[in-house]
DSSP file (Angstrom, degrees, kcal/mol; ACC not computed):
  #  RESIDUE AA STRUCTURE BP1 BP2  ACC     N-H-->O    O-->H-N    N-H-->O    O-->H-N    TCO  KAPPA ALPHA  PHI   PSI    X-CA   Y-CA   Z-CA
    1    1 A X              0   0    0      0, 0.0     2,-0.1     0, 0.0     6,-0.0   0.000 360.0 360.0 360.0 128.5    0.0    0.0    0.0
    2    2 A X    >   -     0   0    0      1,-0.1     3,-1.5     4,-0.0     0, 0.0  -0.429 360.0 -92.7 -96.4 178.2    1.4    3.4   -0.9
    3    3 A X  T 3  S+     0   0    0      1,-0.3    -1,-0.1    -2,-0.1     0, 0.0   0.710 122.5  55.6 -62.4 -21.2    0.6    6.8    0.6
    4    4 A X  T 3  S+     0   0    0      2,-0.1     2,-0.4     0, 0.0    -1,-0.3   0.503  84.7  95.9 -91.5  -5.3   -2.0    7.5   -2.0
    5    5 A X    <   -     0   0    0     -3,-1.5     2,-0.6     1,-0.0     0, 0.0  -0.723  63.3-149.4 -90.3 130.4   -4.1    4.3   -1.4
    6    6 A X        -     0   0    0     -2,-0.4     3,-0.1     4,-0.0     4,-0.1  -0.900  26.3-117.7 -99.7 122.0   -7.1    4.8    0.9
    7    7 A X    >   -     0   0    0     -2,-0.6     3,-1.7     1,-0.1    -1,-0.0  -0.161  38.2 -89.7 -57.7 149.8   -7.8    1.5    2.8
    8    8 A X  T 3  S+     0   0    0      1,-0.2    -1,-0.1     3,-0.0     3,-0.1  -0.311 113.2  29.9 -58.3 144.0  -11.1   -0.2    2.2
    9    9 A X  T 3  S+     0   0    0      1,-0.2     2,-0.7    -3,-0.1    -1,-0.2   0.322  87.3 118.8  86.7  -6.3  -13.9    1.0    4.6
   10   10 A X    <   +     0   0    0     -3,-1.7    -1,-0.2    -4,-0.1     2,-0.2  -0.830  39.7 167.9 -92.9 113.2  -12.4    4.5    5.0
   11   11 A X     >  -     0   0    0     -2,-0.7     4,-2.3    -3,-0.1     5,-0.2  -0.615  51.1 -89.9-117.8 179.7  -14.9    7.0    3.7
   12   12 A X  H  > S+     0   0    0      1,-0.2     4,-2.1     2,-0.2     5,-0.2   0.865 123.5  53.8 -58.1 -41.1  -15.3   10.8    4.0
   13   13 A X  H  > S+     0   0    0      2,-0.2     4,-1.9     1,-0.2    -1,-0.2   0.928 109.7  47.9 -63.8 -45.6  -17.3   10.7    7.2
   14   14 A X  H  > S+     0   0    0      1,-0.2     4,-2.6     2,-0.2    -2,-0.2   0.920 110.2  51.9 -60.6 -44.5  -14.6    8.6    8.9
   15   15 A X  H  X S+     0   0    0     -4,-2.3     4,-2.9     1,-0.2    -1,-0.2   0.880 108.2  51.2 -60.9 -38.6  -11.9   10.9    7.7
   16   16 A X  H  < S+     0   0    0     -4,-2.1    -1,-0.2     2,-0.2    -2,-0.2   0.860 111.2  48.9 -64.8 -36.1  -13.8   13.9    9.1
   17   17 A X  H >< S+     0   0    0     -4,-1.9     3,-0.7     1,-0.2    -2,-0.2   0.908 114.6  44.3 -68.6 -41.2  -14.0   12.1   12.5
   18   18 A X  H 3< S+     0   0    0     -4,-2.6     2,-0.7     1,-0.3    -2,-0.2   0.910 117.7  44.4 -69.4 -43.2  -10.3   11.3   12.5
   19   19 A X  T 3< S+     0   0    0     -4,-2.9    -1,-0.3    -5,-0.2     3,-0.1  -0.462  84.4 163.7-101.8  59.5   -9.3   14.8   11.4
   20   20 A X    <   -     0   0    0     -2,-0.7    -3,-0.1    -3,-0.7    -2,-0.0   0.128  54.1 -44.7 -60.6-175.6  -11.5   16.7   13.7
   21   21 A X        -     0   0    0      1,-0.1    -1,-0.2    -5,-0.0     2,-0.1  -0.258  67.6-114.2 -54.1 138.7  -11.0   20.4   14.4
   22   22 A X        -     0   0    0     -3,-0.1     2,-0.5     1,-0.0    -1,-0.1  -0.402  21.5-134.8 -72.9 156.7   -7.4   21.3   15.0
   23   23 A X        +     0   0    0     -2,-0.1     2,-0.3    48,-0.1    48,-0.1  -0.957  29.4 174.9-111.7 125.3   -6.4   22.5   18.5
   24   24 A X        +     0   0    0     -2,-0.5     2,-0.3    16,-0.1     0, 0.0  -0.889   5.4 178.4-127.9 161.1   -4.1   25.5   18.6
   25   25 A X        -     0   0    0     -2,-0.3     2,-0.9    18,-0.1    15,-0.1  -0.951  42.7 -82.6-154.4 168.4   -2.7   27.6   21.4
   26   26 A X    >   -     0   0    0     13,-0.4     3,-1.9    -2,-0.3     4,-0.3  -0.706  33.4-158.7 -82.0 108.1   -0.4   30.6   22.0
   27   27 A X  T >  S+     0   0    0     -2,-0.9     3,-1.7     1,-0.3     4,-0.5   0.793  87.0  69.0 -57.3 -31.6    3.1   29.1   22.0
   28   28 A X  T 3> S+     0   0    0      1,-0.3     4,-0.6     2,-0.2    -1,-0.3   0.670  90.1  63.9 -64.6 -15.8    4.4   32.2   24.0
   29   29 A X  H <> S+     0   0    0     -3,-1.9     4,-2.2     1,-0.2     6,-0.3   0.639  82.5  80.0 -83.6 -14.0    2.3   31.0   27.0
   30   30 A X  H <>>S+     0   0    0     -3,-1.7     4,-2.0    -4,-0.3     5,-0.7   0.963  95.5  41.0 -58.1 -56.2    4.4   27.8   27.4
   31   31 A X  H  45S+     0   0    0     -4,-0.5    -1,-0.2     1,-0.2    -2,-0.1   0.833 118.3  47.5 -66.6 -28.1    7.4   29.3   29.2
   32   32 A X  H  <5S+     0   0    0     -4,-0.6    -1,-0.2     1,-0.2    -2,-0.2   0.813 118.1  39.3 -81.6 -27.7    5.2   31.6   31.4
   33   33 A X  H  <5S-     0   0    0     -4,-2.2    -2,-0.2    -3,-0.2    -1,-0.2   0.654 110.6-117.1 -94.7 -16.7    2.7   28.9   32.5
   34   34 A X  T  <5S+     0   0    0     -4,-2.0     2,-0.3    -5,-0.3    -3,-0.2   0.434  77.5  18.1 101.0  -3.2    5.3   26.1   32.9
   35   35 A X  S  ><S-     0   0    0     -5,-0.7     4,-1.9    -6,-0.3     5,-0.2  -0.964  79.1 -93.0 175.4 168.6    4.0   23.7   30.2
   36   36 A X  H  > S+     0   0    0     -2,-0.3     4,-2.7     1,-0.2     5,-0.2   0.883 115.7  52.6 -66.5 -42.1    2.0   22.9   27.1
   37   37 A X  H  > S+     0   0    0      1,-0.2     4,-2.3     2,-0.2    -1,-0.2   0.913 112.5  44.5 -65.4 -40.9   -1.2   21.8   28.9
   38   38 A X  H  > S+     0   0    0      2,-0.2     4,-2.6     1,-0.2    -1,-0.2   0.883 114.0  50.6 -67.6 -37.3   -1.4   24.9   31.0
   39   39 A X  H  X S+     0   0    0     -4,-1.9     4,-2.5     2,-0.2   -13,-0.4   0.900 111.4  48.7 -67.7 -40.1   -0.6   27.1   27.9
   40   40 A X  H  X S+     0   0    0     -4,-2.7     4,-2.2     2,-0.2    -2,-0.2   0.927 113.1  46.9 -64.6 -45.0   -3.4   25.3   25.9
   41   41 A X  H  X S+     0   0    0     -4,-2.3     4,-2.2    -5,-0.2    -2,-0.2   0.912 113.5  47.9 -65.8 -41.5   -5.9   25.7   28.7
   42   42 A X  H  X S+     0   0    0     -4,-2.6     4,-2.6     2,-0.2    -2,-0.2   0.914 110.1  52.7 -66.0 -41.6   -5.1   29.4   29.2
   43   43 A X  H  X S+     0   0    0     -4,-2.5     4,-2.5     1,-0.2    -2,-0.2   0.923 110.9  46.7 -57.9 -44.0   -5.3   30.0   25.4
   44   44 A X  H  X S+     0   0    0     -4,-2.2     4,-2.3     1,-0.2    -1,-0.2   0.883 112.2  51.1 -67.8 -36.7   -8.7   28.4   25.3
   45   45 A X  H  X S+     0   0    0     -4,-2.2     4,-2.5     2,-0.2    -2,-0.2   0.891 109.7  50.0 -65.6 -39.7   -9.8   30.4   28.4
   46   46 A X  H  X S+     0   0    0     -4,-2.6     4,-1.8     2,-0.2    -2,-0.2   0.948 111.8  47.5 -64.5 -47.9   -8.6   33.6   26.7
   47   47 A X  H  X S+     0   0    0     -4,-2.5     4,-0.5     1,-0.2    -2,-0.2   0.900 113.5  48.9 -59.9 -40.9  -10.5   32.9   23.5
   48   48 A X  H >< S+     0   0    0     -4,-2.3     3,-1.3     1,-0.2     4,-0.2   0.911 108.4  53.5 -63.9 -43.3  -13.6   32.0   25.5
   49   49 A X  H >< S+     0   0    0     -4,-2.5     3,-1.5     1,-0.3    -1,-0.2   0.845 100.1  62.0 -61.8 -34.7  -13.3   35.3   27.5
   50   50 A X  H 3< S+     0   0    0     -4,-1.8    -1,-0.3     1,-0.3    -2,-0.2   0.730 103.3  50.3 -66.3 -20.6  -13.1   37.3   24.4
   51   51 A X  T << S+     0   0    0     -3,-1.3    -1,-0.3    -4,-0.5    -2,-0.2   0.392  88.5 117.3 -95.1   0.5  -16.6   36.1   23.4
   52   52 A X  S <  S-     0   0    0     -3,-1.5     2,-0.3    -4,-0.2     8,-0.1  -0.303  73.5-108.0 -74.9 152.1  -18.2   36.9   26.8
   53   53 A X    >   -     0   0    0      1,-0.1     3,-2.7    -2,-0.0     5,-0.4  -0.624  31.6-124.4 -67.5 131.8  -21.0   39.4   27.5
   54   54 A X  G >  S+     0   0    0     -2,-0.3     3,-1.3     1,-0.3    -1,-0.1   0.787 109.8  64.3 -54.2 -27.4  -19.4   42.4   29.3
   55   55 A X  G 3  S+     0   0    0      1,-0.2    -1,-0.3     2,-0.1    -2,-0.0   0.630  83.2  77.1 -72.5 -11.4  -21.9   41.9   32.1
   56   56 A X  G X  S-     0   0    0     -3,-2.7     3,-1.5     1,-0.1    -1,-0.2   0.646  96.7-134.9 -72.7 -12.6  -20.4   38.4   32.9
   57   57 A X  T <   -     0   0    0     -3,-1.3    -2,-0.1    -4,-0.3    -3,-0.1   0.735  64.2 -60.1  65.4  21.4  -17.5   40.2   34.6
   58   58 A X  T 3  S+     0   0    0     -5,-0.4    48,-0.5     1,-0.3     2,-0.3   0.340 105.4 130.3  91.0  -8.2  -15.1   37.9   32.9
   59   59 A X  E <   +A  105   0A   0     -3,-1.5     2,-0.3    46,-0.2    -1,-0.3  -0.614  28.2 171.6 -85.2 136.9  -16.5   34.8   34.4
   60   60 A X  E     -A  104   0A   0     44,-2.3    44,-3.2    -2,-0.3     2,-0.4  -0.986  25.7-128.4-141.0 154.1  -17.4   31.8   32.3
   61   61 A X  E     +A  103   0A   0     -2,-0.3     2,-0.3    42,-0.2    42,-0.2  -0.829  27.3 170.4-105.4 137.3  -18.5   28.2   33.2
   62   62 A X        -     0   0    0     40,-1.6    40,-0.2    -2,-0.4     2,-0.2  -0.975  19.4-147.5-145.0 130.4  -16.9   25.1   31.8
   63   63 A X     >  -     0   0    0     -2,-0.3     4,-2.4     1,-0.1     5,-0.2  -0.494  33.8-106.8 -87.7 166.1  -17.4   21.5   32.8
   64   64 A X  H  > S+     0   0    0      1,-0.2     4,-2.3     2,-0.2     5,-0.2   0.891 122.8  53.4 -58.1 -39.7  -14.6   18.9   32.6
   65   65 A X  H  > S+     0   0    0      2,-0.2     4,-2.5     1,-0.2    -1,-0.2   0.894 107.4  50.7 -64.3 -41.2  -16.3   17.4   29.6
   66   66 A X  H  > S+     0   0    0      2,-0.2     4,-2.6     1,-0.2     5,-0.2   0.911 109.5  50.3 -62.5 -43.1  -16.4   20.7   27.8
   67   67 A X  H  X>S+     0   0    0     -4,-2.4     4,-2.8     1,-0.2     5,-0.6   0.927 111.4  49.3 -59.8 -42.7  -12.7   21.3   28.5
   68   68 A X  H  X5S+     0   0    0     -4,-2.3     4,-2.1     1,-0.2    -2,-0.2   0.922 111.7  48.2 -63.9 -43.4  -12.0   17.8   27.1
   69   69 A X  H  <5S+     0   0    0     -4,-2.5    -1,-0.2     1,-0.2    -2,-0.2   0.907 118.9  40.0 -60.6 -42.0  -14.1   18.5   24.0
   70   70 A X  H  <5S+     0   0    0     -4,-2.6    -2,-0.2    -5,-0.2    -1,-0.2   0.813 133.8  16.9 -78.6 -32.0  -12.4   21.8   23.4
   71   71 A X  H  <5S-     0   0    0     -4,-2.8    -3,-0.2    -5,-0.2    -2,-0.2   0.626  87.9-125.1-117.3 -20.8   -8.8   21.0   24.2
   72   72 A X     << +     0   0    0     -4,-2.1     2,-0.2    -5,-0.6    -4,-0.2   0.489  60.9 145.9  81.2   2.2   -8.5   17.2   24.2
   73   73 A X        -     0   0    0     -6,-0.5    -1,-0.3     1,-0.1    -2,-0.2  -0.526  45.3-129.6 -75.1 136.2   -7.1   17.3   27.8
   74   74 A X     >  -     0   0    0     -2,-0.2     4,-2.6    -3,-0.1     5,-0.2  -0.245  31.2 -97.7 -72.7 170.1   -7.9   14.5   30.1
   75   75 A X  H  > S+     0   0    0      1,-0.2     4,-2.4     2,-0.2     5,-0.1   0.907 125.9  47.2 -54.7 -44.2   -9.3   15.1   33.6
   76   76 A X  H  > S+     0   0    0      2,-0.2     4,-2.3     1,-0.2    -1,-0.2   0.886 111.5  49.9 -69.6 -40.3   -5.8   14.7   35.1
   77   77 A X  H  > S+     0   0    0      2,-0.2     4,-2.6     1,-0.2    -1,-0.2   0.899 111.2  50.3 -64.5 -40.0   -4.2   17.0   32.6
   78   78 A X  H  X S+     0   0    0     -4,-2.6     4,-3.4     2,-0.2     5,-0.2   0.935 109.5  50.4 -61.5 -47.2   -6.9   19.6   33.2
   79   79 A X  H  X S+     0   0    0     -4,-2.4     4,-2.2     1,-0.2    -2,-0.2   0.917 112.8  46.0 -59.0 -44.9   -6.4   19.4   37.0
   80   80 A X  H  X S+     0   0    0     -4,-2.3     4,-2.1     2,-0.2    -1,-0.2   0.925 115.1  46.8 -65.2 -44.4   -2.6   19.8   36.7
   81   81 A X  H  X S+     0   0    0     -4,-2.6     4,-2.5     2,-0.2    -2,-0.2   0.926 111.1  51.6 -64.2 -44.5   -3.0   22.7   34.2
   82   82 A X  H  X S+     0   0    0     -4,-3.4     4,-2.6     1,-0.2    -1,-0.2   0.900 109.7  50.1 -60.7 -40.1   -5.7   24.4   36.4
   83   83 A X  H  X S+     0   0    0     -4,-2.2     4,-2.8    -5,-0.2     5,-0.2   0.930 111.2  48.8 -65.8 -42.7   -3.4   24.2   39.4
   84   84 A X  H  X S+     0   0    0     -4,-2.1     4,-2.0     2,-0.2     6,-0.2   0.907 113.0  47.5 -59.9 -42.8   -0.5   25.7   37.4
   85   85 A X  H  <>S+     0   0    0     -4,-2.5     5,-2.2     2,-0.2     6,-1.0   0.892 114.2  46.2 -69.6 -39.1   -2.8   28.6   36.2
   86   86 A X  H ><5S+     0   0    0     -4,-2.6     3,-1.5    -5,-0.2    -2,-0.2   0.955 113.4  48.7 -64.5 -49.3   -4.1   29.3   39.7
   87   87 A X  H 3<5S+     0   0    0     -4,-2.8    -2,-0.2     1,-0.3    -1,-0.2   0.823 111.4  50.8 -62.1 -32.8   -0.7   29.2   41.3
   88   88 A X  T 3<5S-     0   0    0     -4,-2.0    -1,-0.3    -5,-0.2    -2,-0.2   0.544 112.2-121.5 -79.6  -7.7    0.6   31.5   38.5
   89   89 A X  T < 5S+     0   0    0     -3,-1.5    21,-0.2    -4,-0.4    -3,-0.2   0.683  77.9 123.2  76.0  17.1   -2.2   33.9   39.2
   90   90 A X  S   <S+     0   0    0     -5,-2.2    17,-2.8    -6,-0.2     2,-0.3   0.723  72.0  24.9 -85.9 -22.5   -3.4   33.6   35.6
   91   91 A X  E     -B  106   0A   0     -6,-1.0     2,-0.4    15,-0.2    15,-0.2  -0.983  62.7-145.8-139.2 152.1   -7.0   32.5   36.4
   92   92 A X  E     -B  105   0A   0     13,-2.7    13,-1.9    -2,-0.3     2,-0.3  -0.881  20.0-164.8-107.6 148.2   -9.5   32.7   39.2
   93   93 A X  E     +B  104   0A   0     -2,-0.4     2,-0.3    11,-0.2    11,-0.2  -0.951  11.0 170.9-130.4 152.7  -11.9   29.8   39.9
   94   94 A X  E     -B  103   0A   0      9,-1.9     9,-3.1    -2,-0.3     2,-0.5  -0.975  27.2-133.5-156.8 150.9  -15.0   29.6   41.9
   95   95 A X  E     +B  102   0A   0     -2,-0.3     2,-0.3     7,-0.2     7,-0.2  -0.903  38.3 160.3-103.9 133.5  -17.8   27.1   42.5
   96   96 A X  E   > +B  101   0A   0      5,-2.2     5,-2.5    -2,-0.5    -2,-0.1  -0.992  26.3  33.1-151.9 154.1  -21.3   28.5   42.3
   97   97 A X  T   5S-     0   0    0     -2,-0.3     2,-0.4     3,-0.2     4,-0.0  -0.076  83.4 -54.6  92.9 169.1  -24.9   27.5   41.8
   98   98 A X  T   5S+     0   0    0      1,-0.2     2,-0.2     2,-0.1    -1,-0.1  -0.976 134.0  29.4-129.5 115.9  -26.9   24.4   42.6
   99   99 A X  T   5S-     0   0    0     -2,-0.4    -1,-0.2    -3,-0.0    -3,-0.1   0.608 118.8-111.8 -66.2 158.0  -25.7   22.0   41.5
  100  100 A X  T   5 -     0   0    0     -2,-0.2     2,-0.3    -5,-0.1    -3,-0.2  -0.343  37.3-169.4 -65.7 135.9  -22.4   23.6   41.9
  101  101 A X  E   < - B   0  96A   0     -5,-2.5    -5,-2.2    -2,-0.1     2,-0.5  -0.895  24.0-113.2-124.6 153.5  -20.6   24.5   38.7
  102  102 A X  E     - B   0  95A   0     -2,-0.3   -40,-1.6    -7,-0.2     2,-0.3  -0.782  32.0-168.3 -93.4 127.7  -17.0   25.5   38.1
  103  103 A X  E     -AB  61  94A   0     -9,-3.1    -9,-1.9    -2,-0.5     2,-0.3  -0.867   0.5-161.9-114.6 148.1  -16.5   29.1   36.9
  104  104 A X  E     -AB  60  93A   0    -44,-3.2   -44,-2.3    -2,-0.3     2,-0.3  -0.928   9.3-171.4-129.0 151.2  -13.3   30.6   35.5
  105  105 A X  E     -AB  59  92A   0    -13,-1.9   -13,-2.7    -2,-0.3     2,-0.2  -0.962  20.5-135.3-142.5 126.3  -12.0   34.1   35.0
  106  106 A X  E     - B   0  91A   0    -48,-0.5     2,-0.8    -2,-0.3   -15,-0.2  -0.573  10.9-143.0 -76.9 142.2   -8.7   35.0   33.1
  107  107 A X    >>  -     0   0    0    -17,-2.8     4,-1.8    -2,-0.2     3,-0.9  -0.801  19.0-176.0-103.5  86.0   -6.6   37.6   34.8
  108  108 A X  H 3> S+     0   0    0     -2,-0.8     4,-2.9     1,-0.3     5,-0.2   0.807  79.0  58.2 -57.9 -32.8   -5.3   39.5   31.7
  109  109 A X  H 3> S+     0   0    0      2,-0.2     4,-2.4     1,-0.2    -1,-0.3   0.889 107.2  48.0 -64.1 -37.4   -3.1   41.8   33.8
  110  110 A X  H <> S+     0   0    0     -3,-0.9     4,-2.2     2,-0.2    -2,-0.2   0.901 112.7  48.4 -70.0 -40.3   -1.2   38.8   35.2
  111  111 A X  H  X S+     0   0    0     -4,-1.8     4,-2.4     2,-0.2    -2,-0.2   0.946 113.7  46.6 -63.0 -48.0   -0.9   37.2   31.7
  112  112 A X  H  X S+     0   0    0     -4,-2.9     4,-2.5     1,-0.2    -2,-0.2   0.913 112.0  49.9 -60.0 -45.1    0.4   40.5   30.3
  113  113 A X  H  X S+     0   0    0     -4,-2.4     4,-2.4     1,-0.2    -1,-0.2   0.908 112.2  48.4 -64.4 -40.9    2.9   41.1   33.1
  114  114 A X  H  X S+     0   0    0     -4,-2.2     4,-2.1     2,-0.2    -1,-0.2   0.902 112.2  48.6 -65.6 -41.4    4.3   37.5   32.8
  115  115 A X  H  X S+     0   0    0     -4,-2.4     4,-2.4     2,-0.2    -2,-0.2   0.891 112.0  48.8 -68.8 -38.1    4.7   37.9   29.0
  116  116 A X  H  X S+     0   0    0     -4,-2.5     4,-2.7     2,-0.2     5,-0.2   0.943 111.5  49.2 -64.2 -45.6    6.4   41.2   29.4
  117  117 A X  H  X S+     0   0    0     -4,-2.4     4,-2.2     1,-0.2    -2,-0.2   0.879 112.1  49.3 -61.0 -39.3    8.8   39.8   32.1
  118  118 A X  H  X S+     0   0    0     -4,-2.1     4,-2.5     2,-0.2    -1,-0.2   0.928 111.0  49.0 -65.8 -44.7    9.5   36.8   29.8
  119  119 A X  H  X S+     0   0    0     -4,-2.4     4,-2.5     1,-0.2    -2,-0.2   0.918 112.1  48.9 -62.6 -43.9   10.2   39.1   26.8
  120  120 A X  H  X S+     0   0    0     -4,-2.7     4,-2.6     2,-0.2    -1,-0.2   0.902 110.8  50.3 -62.8 -39.9   12.5   41.3   28.9
  121  121 A X  H  X S+     0   0    0     -4,-2.2     4,-2.4    -5,-0.2    -2,-0.2   0.922 111.2  48.5 -64.7 -42.3   14.4   38.3   30.2
  122  122 A X  H  X S+     0   0    0     -4,-2.5     4,-1.4     2,-0.2    -2,-0.2   0.925 111.9  49.3 -62.1 -43.5   14.9   36.9   26.7
  123  123 A X  H  <>S+     0   0    0     -4,-2.5     5,-3.2     1,-0.2     6,-0.5   0.916 111.6  49.4 -64.2 -41.6   16.1   40.3   25.5
  124  124 A X  H ><5S+     0   0    0     -4,-2.6     3,-1.4     1,-0.2    -1,-0.2   0.907 108.7  52.2 -62.6 -41.9   18.6   40.6   28.4
  125  125 A X  H 3<5S+     0   0    0     -4,-2.4    -1,-0.2     1,-0.3    -2,-0.2   0.763 110.6  49.0 -67.8 -23.8   19.9   37.1   27.7
  126  126 A X  T 3<5S-     0   0    0     -4,-1.4    -1,-0.3    -3,-0.2    -2,-0.2   0.410 118.4-113.7 -93.1   0.3   20.5   38.1   24.1
  127  127 A X  T < 5S+     0   0    0     -3,-1.4    -3,-0.2    -4,-0.3    -2,-0.1   0.768  82.7 120.7  75.7  25.9   22.3   41.2   25.2
  128  128 A X      < -     0   0    0     -5,-3.2    -4,-0.2     1,-0.3    -5,-0.1   0.454  61.3-142.3-101.7  -1.2   19.6   43.6   23.8
  129  129 A X        -     0   0    0     -6,-0.5    -1,-0.3    -5,-0.1    -3,-0.1  -0.280  51.3 -15.2  71.9-161.2   18.7   45.3   27.0
  130  130 A X              0   0    0      1,-0.1   -10,-0.1    -7,-0.1    -9,-0.0  -0.412 360.0 360.0 -77.4 150.7   15.1   46.4   27.9
  131  131 A X              0   0    0    -15,-0.1    -1,-0.1    -2,-0.1    -2,-0.0   0.415 360.0 360.0 -96.6 360.0   12.4   46.5   25.3
């Protein structure tokens, strides 16, 4: 079988299932969050926050299943990423409602501050001084 041969039983619907929507994230968040999973989750949270009604105060609700659907992260990967984002001050979390649901809010000033600090550190290491 060469690269151009499609195996029997593979149809357009199966190919669409296999090649679902791509997942992308802001690569610059990896060094400031400490890893790819936290950067992926923060990127998704930032994109979600941009679509919020201003009256939401920046808060949005996401279940574990929704995070998995949007990012592909497992429960354990999500918990590790959420811990890193909370510890870094990049997101706030709260449980509210009956039944309780998990709400998130991105702290854009913390993200911006961390990115600036990272950029300055990189410039210093390259001998370019402050930006």
